[in-house]
N, C-alpha and C positions, 0 to 999 in steps of 0.2 A: 896248588894250581892258581895262577893269577889271571883273572879275566877282566877285560876292560870293555864296557858296553857303551857304544857310541852310535849316534845317528848321523849319517852322511848323506847330503842331498843327492850326490851323483849316484850312490849305491841305491838309494830309495827310488829315484826316478828311473834308473835302468831297470829295476825289477818291476816297477809299475808298467813300464813300456813292454817288457818282453816276457813277463809271466802272464798267467791267465788274468783277464780283467776282473778287478774286484767289485765293480759295480757298472751300471749302465753309463754313468757320466764319464768315467775313465775310459770305457770302451769307445765312446763317441769322440773323446779327445784323441785317442790313439788312431782312430779311423781318419779323422781330419788331418792329423800330422802325416799319416801315410799317404794320403791323397795329394797333399800340398808340398810335402818335403820328402819324397820317397828316397832320394839319394842320401840326404842327411840322416834319415831314419836308419837306412842300411849301414851307414858309417857308424852310427851310435851303437849298433848291435855289437860291433867288433871291439868296443871299449872295455868289455868286462874284465879281461885279464889285467889290463893296464890299471884300471881303477883299483882292483883288489891288491895289486902289488904295493900301492902306497895311496890309500884313499884320501888321506889328509892333504896331500900335495898334488893330487891329480888335476891336470889341466887338459881339457879335451882339445883335440885338433880343430874340431868344429863344435861350437857350443850352441848352435841354433836350436836344436831340439830341447836341450836342457833349459835354456833361457825362456823358451815359450812355456814349458811346463812350470817353471818357477813362478811365472806370472799368473797362473790360473788360480781361481778361488778354490777349485776342487783340490789342487795340490796343497794349498795352504791348510785346508781342513785335515787332509791326510797327514801332513807334517805334524800338526798339533796332536793328532791321535797317536802318531808314532812315538812322540816324546812321552806321552802318558804311558804307553806300552813299555817303552824303555825304562821308565822309572819303576814300573811294576816288576819287570824281570830283574832289574838291578836289586830291588828290595828282596826278591826271592833268593838271589845269590848271596847278598849280604847276610840274610837271616840264617843261611845254611852252610856258608863256605867254611866255617871253622870245623863243623862236624864232617863235611864232605872231605876236606883236605886231610883230616885225621884218619878217616877210613881209607882214602886213597893211599896215604903213606904206608899203612899196614897191609894193603892188598896188592898194590902194584910195586911198591918198594923202590920207586925210582921217580925222579923229578920230570915234570912236563913243562915244555916251553910256555911262556906267557902267550895268551891269545887275545886278539881283538875281535869282539863280537859286534858285527855291523848289524844294528837293529833296523828292521823294516816293519811296516805295518803288519799286525797279526792277521789282517784280512787276507793277506797273501798265503798264509798257512804253509810256509816253507822253512826248511832248514838246509841251506845250501853250503856244502863243505869245501868244495873245490871247483875252480875253473879248469877247463880242459887242459890248459898248458901250465898250470900253476899249482902243482901238487905240494910244493914245499912252503907255501905261504901260510902264515899263522893267522889267518882270518877266516871267519865263518859268518855267513849271513843268516840271521835268525828272525823269523816272523811266524812263529807257531802260536796258535791259540792256547790260552792257559786259563784255568779256573782254580778255585781253592782246592778242588779235588784232584787236579792234575799237576800240581807244582812239582811233586817228586818225579813224575813222568818226564816233565820238561827238563829238569836238571839231569836226570839219568840219560835221556836221549842226547842232550847237548854234550855231556862228558863222553859218552860212548862215541859220538861222531868225532870229537877231538882226538880220542885215543886211536880210532881207526885212521884218522888223517896223519897222526904222528908216526904210525907204524905201517903206512901204506906201501912202503918199499922194502919192508923187512921180510925176508924169507918168502918172497912172492911165489916161489915154486911150492910152498906149503901153505898157501893162503887159507885153506880150510882150518888147519890147526891153529894158525894165528887168530883167526876170527872166533874160533871156538873158545880159546883161552880168554880173549877180550870179552866175549859174552859172559863167561863165568865170572870175570872180575867186575864188569860194569853193569851189565843187564841183570845179573843174578845176585852177586854178593853185596854190591853197593846198596841197592834198594832194600835188600833183606836187612842189612844193618841199620839203614835209615829208618825203617818202619817197624822192625821187629816181626815182620811177616815174610815167609819165604817166597822168593821170586825165582827160584831155580826152575830150569827147563822152560822158562819163557825166552823168547827170541826166535831166531830163524829155525823153523821146524826141521830143515834138512841137516842142521848141525846137532840136533838132540842126541842122536846115537853116539856121535863122536864125543860130545860133552859128557855123556854118561860114562864112557870108557875112561876119560881123563879124570873124572870126578874123584876117585880114591886118592890119586896123586895130588890133585888140587887141594884136598883136605890136608895132606902132608905138607904141601907148600904153605898153607895158611897156619901151620904149626899145631894142628890137632894131633893128639896122641891116639893110640888105638881105642882107649876107653871113650874119649871125646867123639870119635868118629860115629859111634852109635847115636849120640844126640844129634849130630849133623844129619845122619841118614833119616831119622825120624822127622826132623824139622823140614827137610827138603823132599821127603817122600821118594828117596832113591836108596835102594838096598844093594849091598854087596857083601860077600864073605870076607871080613877083614883078615882072617887067617890065611887067605890065599894070596895076599899081597905082601911082598917083602917091604918092610917099613924103610922108606928112603929118608933118613933123618937129616941129610944134607939139604933137602929141598927147601926147608924153612929158612935157610940162609940165602936163598937165591932171590933175585928180583924177577919181575914178570918176563923179561926178555930171556933171562937164563932158564926160566921154567919152560918157556916156549921151545928153547933149544933142547932141553931135556926131553920134551914130548916128541920132538922131531927125531932125535937120535934113537929113541926107544919106541917109535910108533908101531913097529911090527909086534913087539911084545905087549904094548898097551892095548891095542885095538883087537887083538885076537881073543881077549877074555870075553866070554859070553854069559856069565852068570848074573849080570846086573838085571834088576827088575824094578819097574815102577810099583810102589806099594800104596 
């Protein structure tokens, strides 16, 4: 996975204007702009999709609001803070990308398109993955707070949103199965391997039952044999009777999309098993 982290003035200004105000000074600037330039302010709101299509080469039809913001001292402070934040998340990625890519290669078994991470101030506390009309754009807006204790969480959340964005149009009629498998791969297996501590059954609570049903086949997909499955069950605190599941040896040869297809084709057989328990 190739990620490029950049700070773009238009992206940063747009989010400062249209996300929740990060402080009182920015709130006052926004109020003043709204009172004095209401037409231009409304026009700027419609720029989001166009900016994200090509941030580097974006030229606004009306740059009034952007120019005013660029000249304020408050924006200058936020811009400097955002550059520091960008360097922080870039270092987190550089320190972990070799291990992350190694894990992803063995878990999802397919390549992911390069992504541009448009960094905004972490004071916004946002991770915006898609504009309403731009599902296919390989851009994500990142401004999530991070500490030394939450670096793994930031990486996992960012990668999870990238994978959801990549597969947003895949088998949409089976959205729950797609999301359940993505959670198993990114929210569960990735942090488990990164930290050595199980993160299984974290994620969307409504998907837990489905994930538990898929779990035996997920282990086969990861290449675990019947003996190894016992170790995984103890690690993840998920129990099932191994002997009741025919071993699908071909699953370990599939990539994540092929595994999703397998789950969809066999969903009636997979989901009807009720012996699973949390231990």
